VOPAGU-2260 file (C-alpha; in pm, 1 decimal, decimal comma):
REM VOPAGU-2260
SITE   aa  ch    i         X         Y         Z
SITE  UNK   A    0    5015,5   -5309,5   -5183,4
SITE  UNK   A    1    4792,3   -5234,3   -5483,3
SITE  UNK   A    2    4438,9   -5106,3   -5428,2
SITE  UNK   A    3    4298,6   -5390,8   -5639,9
SITE  UNK   A    4    4470,6   -5641,8   -5412,9
SITE  UNK   A    5    4317,4   -5479,9   -5104,7
SITE  UNK   A    6    3970,2   -5473,5   -5259,1
SITE  UNK   A    7    3995,7   -5841,6   -5356,7
SITE  UNK   A    8    4093,9   -5941,9   -5004,2
SITE  UNK   A    9    3819,6   -6125,8   -4809,6
SITE  UNK   A   10    3901,8   -5907,3   -4507,9
SITE  UNK   A   11    3764,6   -5593,4   -4676,7
SITE  UNK   A   12    3424,4   -5750,1   -4743,8
SITE  UNK   A   13    3280,2   -5740,0   -4388,2
SITE  UNK   A   14    3382,3   -5373,9   -4354,3
SITE  UNK   A   15    3207,0   -5276,3   -4677,4
SITE  UNK   A   16    2915,1   -5505,6   -4594,8
SITE  UNK   A   17    2847,9   -5345,8   -4256,3
SITE  UNK   A   18    2888,2   -4992,3   -4391,8
SITE  UNK   A   19    2633,1   -5069,2   -4663,4
SITE  UNK   A   20    2396,7   -5232,1   -4413,0
SITE  UNK   A   21    2415,2   -4926,4   -4186,3
SITE  UNK   A   22    2361,2   -4685,7   -4477,2
SITE  UNK   A   23    2071,8   -4890,6   -4616,6
SITE  UNK   A   24    1916,8   -4921,5   -4270,3
SITE  UNK   A   25    1957,7   -4547,0   -4211,3
SITE  UNK   A   26    1774,4   -4465,2   -4534,7
SITE  UNK   A   27    1490,2   -4705,8   -4455,6
SITE  UNK   A   28    1454,2   -4572,1   -4100,3
SITE  UNK   A   29    1449,0   -4213,4   -4224,7
SITE  UNK   A   30    1187,7   -4292,7   -4490,9
SITE  UNK   A   31     971,7   -4499,7   -4254,3
SITE  UNK   A   32     935,6   -4211,6   -4007,4
SITE  UNK   A   33     928,1   -3924,0   -4259,8
SITE  UNK   A   34     547,9   -3889,8   -4248,8
SITE  UNK   A   35     559,3   -3789,2   -3880,4
SITE  UNK   A   36     551,8   -3427,4   -3767,6
SITE  UNK   A   37     860,8   -3498,7   -3557,8
SITE  UNK   A   38    1038,1   -3698,1   -3828,4
SITE  UNK   A   39    1365,9   -3877,0   -3763,4
SITE  UNK   A   40    1666,0   -3668,0   -3869,2
SITE  UNK   A   41    1942,0   -3815,9   -4080,6
SITE  UNK   A   42    2178,5   -3799,6   -3783,7
SITE  UNK   A   43    1937,0   -3992,5   -3561,3
SITE  UNK   A   44    1867,4   -4240,1   -3843,2
SITE  UNK   A   45    2237,0   -4318,1   -3888,7
SITE  UNK   A   46    2291,0   -4335,5   -3512,0
SITE  UNK   A   47    2001,0   -4578,8   -3460,2
SITE  UNK   A   48    2102,4   -4797,4   -3755,8
SITE  UNK   A   49    2464,2   -4810,3   -3636,2
SITE  UNK   A   50    2359,4   -4887,3   -3278,6
SITE  UNK   A   51    2135,3   -5171,8   -3397,9
SITE  UNK   A   52    2379,3   -5321,5   -3650,5
SITE  UNK   A   53    2669,3   -5301,8   -3404,5
SITE  UNK   A   54    2445,8   -5436,0   -3122,4
SITE  UNK   A   55    2515,0   -5143,6   -2889,8
SITE  UNK   A   56    2163,4   -5064,7   -2767,1
SITE  UNK   A   57    2207,5   -4687,8   -2737,6
SITE  UNK   A   58    1901,6   -4489,3   -2850,6
SITE  UNK   A   59    1815,1   -4124,7   -2911,9
SITE  UNK   A   60    1437,3   -4183,1   -2931,1
SITE  UNK   A   61    1210,7   -4430,1   -2752,4
SITE  UNK   A   62    1205,5   -4735,8   -2978,9
SITE  UNK   A   63     863,1   -4864,6   -2877,7
SITE  UNK   A   64     660,4   -4544,4   -2897,6
SITE  UNK   A   65     841,5   -4355,4   -3172,9
SITE  UNK   A   66     893,1   -4606,9   -3453,4
SITE  UNK   A   67     624,1   -4760,4   -3673,2
SITE  UNK   A   68     600,4   -5138,1   -3716,5
SITE  UNK   A   69     808,2   -5101,0   -4032,7
SITE  UNK   A   70    1073,8   -4903,7   -3845,8
SITE  UNK   A   71    1083,8   -5159,8   -3564,7
SITE  UNK   A   72    1118,6   -5438,9   -3821,4
SITE  UNK   A   73    1417,2   -5260,4   -3976,9
SITE  UNK   A   74    1581,2   -5232,8   -3633,1
SITE  UNK   A   75    1505,6   -5602,4   -3574,1
SITE  UNK   A   76    1676,9   -5697,5   -3900,7
SITE  UNK   A   77    1976,9   -5477,2   -3823,8
SITE  UNK   A   78    2014,0   -5640,4   -3480,7
SITE  UNK   A   79    2001,3   -5984,1   -3639,8
SITE  UNK   A   80    2269,5   -5896,6   -3891,8
SITE  UNK   A   81    2491,9   -5753,4   -3619,6
SITE  UNK   A   82    2427,2   -6047,4   -3390,4
SITE  UNK   A   83    2539,0   -6302,0   -3644,6
SITE  UNK   A   84    2865,1   -6112,8   -3650,1
SITE  UNK   A   85    3119,7   -5992,7   -3899,6
SITE  UNK   A   86    3311,4   -6319,2   -3895,2
SITE  UNK   A   87    3003,7   -6532,6   -3958,5
SITE  UNK   A   88    2881,3   -6315,4   -4243,9
SITE  UNK   A   89    3226,5   -6307,8   -4396,5
SITE  UNK   A   90    3241,3   -6685,1   -4387,0
SITE  UNK   A   91    2888,5   -6714,6   -4524,3
SITE  UNK   A   92    2971,7   -6479,5   -4809,6
SITE  UNK   A   93    3283,8   -6676,5   -4892,8
SITE  UNK   A   94    3073,8   -6993,0   -4897,8
SITE  UNK   A   95    2804,3   -6842,0   -5123,1
SITE  UNK   A   96    3059,8   -6703,0   -5367,8
SITE  UNK   A   97    3254,1   -7027,1   -5359,6
SITE  UNK   A   98    3381,1   -6993,8   -5712,9
SITE  UNK   A   99    3601,6   -6702,2   -5610,6
SITE  UNK   A  100    3725,9   -6865,4   -5291,2
SITE  UNK   A  101    4077,7   -7003,8   -5267,6
SITE  UNK   A  102    4182,9   -7296,4   -5051,9
SITE  UNK   A  103    4390,8   -7052,1   -4845,0
SITE  UNK   A  104    4081,3   -6843,6   -4768,8
SITE  UNK   A  105    3884,7   -7151,4   -4661,6
SITE  UNK   A  106    4163,1   -7261,9   -4429,3
SITE  UNK   A  107    4188,8   -6908,9   -4284,5
SITE  UNK   A  108    3814,9   -6900,8   -4216,1
SITE  UNK   A  109    3832,6   -7243,9   -4058,4
SITE  UNK   A  110    4108,3   -7129,7   -3825,6
SITE  UNK   A  111    3916,0   -6812,8   -3733,7
SITE  UNK   A  112    3618,1   -7026,8   -3641,1
SITE  UNK   A  113    3845,5   -7238,5   -3418,8
SITE  UNK   A  114    3781,7   -7555,2   -3613,6
SITE  UNK   A  115    4009,1   -7786,8   -3801,5
SITE  UNK   A  116    4099,5   -7643,2   -4141,3
SITE  UNK   A  117    3943,2   -7946,1   -4311,9
SITE  UNK   A  118    3597,8   -7903,8   -4159,0
SITE  UNK   A  119    3287,8   -7849,1   -4375,6
SITE  UNK   A  120    3251,4   -7470,4   -4381,6
SITE  UNK   A  121    2916,8   -7469,3   -4559,4
SITE  UNK   A  122    2758,8   -7716,3   -4319,4
SITE  UNK   A  123    2890,9   -7525,0   -4019,8
SITE  UNK   A  124    2751,6   -7192,0   -4142,4
SITE  UNK   A  125    2411,6   -7343,1   -4217,9
SITE  UNK   A  126    2415,3   -7486,7   -3866,8
SITE  UNK   A  127    2493,6   -7142,0   -3722,1
SITE  UNK   A  128    2201,6   -6974,1   -3899,7
SITE  UNK   A  129    1963,3   -7262,6   -3827,3
SITE  UNK   A  130    2039,9   -7275,8   -3455,9
SITE  UNK   A  131    2018,5   -6896,4   -3431,0
SITE  UNK   A  132    1662,5   -6898,1   -3562,0
SITE  UNK   A  133    1567,6   -7204,9   -3355,4
SITE  UNK   A  134    1693,9   -7052,9   -3028,4
SITE  UNK   A  135    1533,6   -6716,7   -3101,8
SITE  UNK   A  136    1203,6   -6883,5   -3195,3
SITE  UNK   A  137    1198,3   -7089,0   -2874,9
SITE  UNK   A  138    1287,9   -6778,9   -2672,6
SITE  UNK   A  139    1012,1   -6574,8   -2839,1
SITE  UNK   A  140     755,3   -6849,6   -2775,5
SITE  UNK   A  141     849,1   -6873,4   -2406,5
SITE  UNK   A  142     841,3   -6494,5   -2363,2
SITE  UNK   A  143     498,0   -6472,9   -2524,8
SITE  UNK   A  144     354,9   -6765,0   -2324,9
SITE  UNK   A  145     483,3   -6623,7   -1995,0
SITE  UNK   A  146     344,6   -6273,1   -2050,8
SITE  UNK   A  147      87,2   -6275,5   -2334,4
SITE  UNK   A  148     -78,5   -5954,4   -2212,0
SITE  UNK   A  149     246,1   -5757,6   -2219,0
SITE  UNK   A  150     413,5   -5912,2   -2522,7
SITE  UNK   A  151     252,6   -5935,8   -2865,1
SITE  UNK   A  152     398,4   -6204,2   -3097,3
SITE  UNK   A  153     605,6   -5936,5   -3273,3
SITE  UNK   A  154     723,6   -5786,7   -2944,2
SITE  UNK   A  155     824,4   -6132,5   -2817,9
SITE  UNK   A  156    1027,3   -6195,7   -3134,0
SITE  UNK   A  157    1187,6   -5849,7   -3113,2
SITE  UNK   A  158    1298,3   -5896,2   -2752,1
SITE  UNK   A  159    1415,7   -6253,7   -2814,2
SITE  UNK   A  160    1639,5   -6139,7   -3100,8
SITE  UNK   A  161    1759,3   -5840,1   -2898,5
SITE  UNK   A  162    1852,3   -6064,2   -2603,8
SITE  UNK   A  163    2021,4   -6336,0   -2810,9
SITE  UNK   A  164    2220,3   -6078,3   -3009,1
SITE  UNK   A  165    2307,0   -5889,4   -2687,5
SITE  UNK   A  166    2169,3   -5579,6   -2861,7
SITE  UNK   A  167    2005,2   -5403,8   -2565,7
SITE  UNK   A  168    1704,5   -5270,9   -2758,1
SITE  UNK   A  169    1356,8   -5284,5   -2602,5
SITE  UNK   A  170    1008,8   -5177,7   -2711,6
SITE  UNK   A  171     926,3   -5075,6   -2354,0
SITE  UNK   A  172    1023,7   -4730,0   -2228,1
SITE  UNK   A  173    1149,5   -4883,1   -1901,1
SITE  UNK   A  174    1303,3   -5188,5   -2067,9
SITE  UNK   A  175    1228,8   -5496,4   -1851,1
SITE  UNK   A  176    1182,5   -5315,1   -1518,4
SITE  UNK   A  177     820,5   -5436,7   -1502,5
SITE  UNK   A  178     951,9   -5794,0   -1458,6
SITE  UNK   A  179    1194,4   -5712,8   -1177,7
SITE  UNK   A  180    1220,1   -6011,6    -943,6
SITE  UNK   A  181    1023,5   -6248,8   -1170,5
SITE  UNK   A  182    1251,7   -6548,1   -1219,1
SITE  UNK   A  183    1053,1   -6717,5   -1494,6
SITE  UNK   A  184    1078,5   -6462,4   -1773,0
SITE  UNK   A  185    1415,8   -6336,0   -1647,0
SITE  UNK   A  186    1565,3   -6684,5   -1681,1
SITE  UNK   A  187    1452,7   -6694,9   -2044,4
SITE  UNK   A  188    1631,6   -6367,0   -2111,6
SITE  UNK   A  189    1937,6   -6480,8   -1914,0
SITE  UNK   A  190    1958,8   -6799,4   -2122,5
SITE  UNK   A  191    1924,8   -6608,0   -2450,5
SITE  UNK   A  192    2186,7   -6351,2   -2349,4
SITE  UNK   A  193    2431,4   -6617,7   -2226,2
SITE  UNK   A  194    2399,8   -6847,0   -2529,8
SITE  UNK   A  195    2435,5   -6554,6   -2767,6
SITE  UNK   A  196    2725,9   -6411,8   -2569,3
SITE  UNK   A  197    2950,9   -6718,5   -2558,5
SITE  UNK   A  198    2967,1   -6739,2   -2937,5
SITE  UNK   A  199    2857,3   -6989,0   -3199,4
SITE  UNK   A  200    3164,6   -7210,6   -3202,7
SITE  UNK   A  201    3142,6   -7263,9   -2825,7
SITE  UNK   A  202    2768,8   -7328,1   -2840,7
SITE  UNK   A  203    2809,1   -7583,9   -3121,0
SITE  UNK   A  204    3082,8   -7765,5   -2929,5
SITE  UNK   A  205    2875,8   -7792,1   -2611,5
SITE  UNK   A  206    2564,1   -7884,0   -2808,1
SITE  UNK   A  207    2751,1   -8169,7   -2977,3
SITE  UNK   A  208    2901,8   -8274,2   -2643,7
SITE  UNK   A  209    2556,8   -8291,7   -2480,0
SITE  UNK   A  210    2412,6   -8486,4   -2774,0
SITE  UNK   A  211    2702,6   -8730,8   -2760,4
SITE  UNK   A  212    2666,3   -8769,1   -2383,9
SITE  UNK   A  213    2295,5   -8844,2   -2422,7
SITE  UNK   A  214    2375,7   -9084,4   -2708,0
SITE  UNK   A  215    2166,0   -8876,9   -2949,8
SITE  UNK   A  216    2453,2   -8875,9   -3195,7
SITE  UNK   A  217    2717,2   -9142,8   -3277,1
SITE  UNK   A  218    3054,0   -9069,1   -3118,7
SITE  UNK   A  219    3322,3   -9197,9   -3355,9
SITE  UNK   A  220    3655,2   -9022,3   -3299,6
SITE  UNK   A  221    3497,1   -8787,1   -3048,2
SITE  UNK   A  222    3749,2   -8529,0   -2924,9
SITE  UNK   A  223    3531,4   -8380,4   -2652,5
SITE  UNK   A  224    3514,0   -8009,8   -2577,6
SITE  UNK   A  225    3814,2   -7800,4   -2682,5
SITE  UNK   A  226    4022,5   -7602,2   -2435,0
SITE  UNK   A  227    3902,9   -7278,6   -2596,0
SITE  UNK   A  228    3535,4   -7364,3   -2538,8
SITE  UNK   A  229    3609,0   -7459,6   -2177,5
SITE  UNK   A  230    3791,7   -7131,2   -2114,5
SITE  UNK   A  231    3511,4   -6922,1   -2268,5
SITE  UNK   A  232    3238,1   -7109,8   -2081,9
SITE  UNK   A  233    3412,8   -7110,1   -1743,8
SITE  UNK   A  234    3526,6   -6748,1   -1771,4
SITE  UNK   A  235    3176,8   -6631,6   -1869,2
SITE  UNK   A  236    3018,9   -6829,0   -1586,1
SITE  UNK   A  237    3279,9   -6701,2   -1338,3
SITE  UNK   A  238    3227,6   -6337,0   -1440,9
SITE  UNK   A  239    2850,0   -6370,3   -1410,7
SITE  UNK   A  240    2871,7   -6521,3   -1061,0
SITE  UNK   A  241    3129,5   -6265,4    -942,9
SITE  UNK   A  242    2925,5   -5981,0   -1092,5
SITE  UNK   A  243    2608,4   -6114,0    -931,7
SITE  UNK   A  244    2771,4   -6129,3    -587,2
SITE  UNK   A  245    2939,1   -5788,1    -628,4
SITE  UNK   A  246    2614,0   -5616,6    -730,2
SITE  UNK   A  247    2425,3   -5785,1    -445,2
SITE  UNK   A  248    2682,7   -5675,5    -187,6
SITE  UNK   A  249    2701,2   -5321,4    -325,7
SITE  UNK   A  250    2328,1   -5260,1    -370,2
SITE  UNK   A  251    2168,9   -5459,6     -88,7
SITE  UNK   A  252    2419,0   -5526,9     189,0
SITE  UNK   A  253    2606,7   -5199,0     136,4
SITE  UNK   A  254    2283,5   -4996,3     114,0
SITE  UNK   A  255    2142,7   -5144,9     434,7
């Protein structure tokens, strides 16, 4: 296969895109903390940028106390990019550069997104981005309202994005230990983590199903929820319940 053919393939774009995002984020993080006596090394900059973009949550410095507001904002943006996912950004890029997109590519993207090949790709991607920001905004508002003394507006947004993207980053040295046993704020984080974890296609299907059930949207030719969405939802729910019981038995019953 020729190199030009490989470079023109839509598959290579997300790889290059994420490498560039990580490199760009690393440079910005290094510059943002360069004025400090204990400045961030290039190794730590690349590690932090990669961890944020790939939503891993591993850190080599305390995020809340070490980074400036600019540095925290960079990490926030990297988490958001990683949370939207390689597949979503690939599809979005194909949509934006529509002139260079073949019918075969559009069908392939449609199949990857588990939708019919004839579905409106542009509309679906706009819906993904819109609902991401809506859910994160609602989550941030609830977090701030429940603990206004602990969370500033920026901190609430940061933790909402981190939870929804399953990124694992926190601005608190002890993460969310201070809210141990508090169901209110924990339920907000649980909801954000769960919705972000099941994936966009599953969320959209269940959202449409709920709207149709409540008669908030006309239901012509409604196909209901797909088998894939049911499997993802039930498996996720099952794993959470089993994990919950296992941890309870191991830590509480077993300890006593």
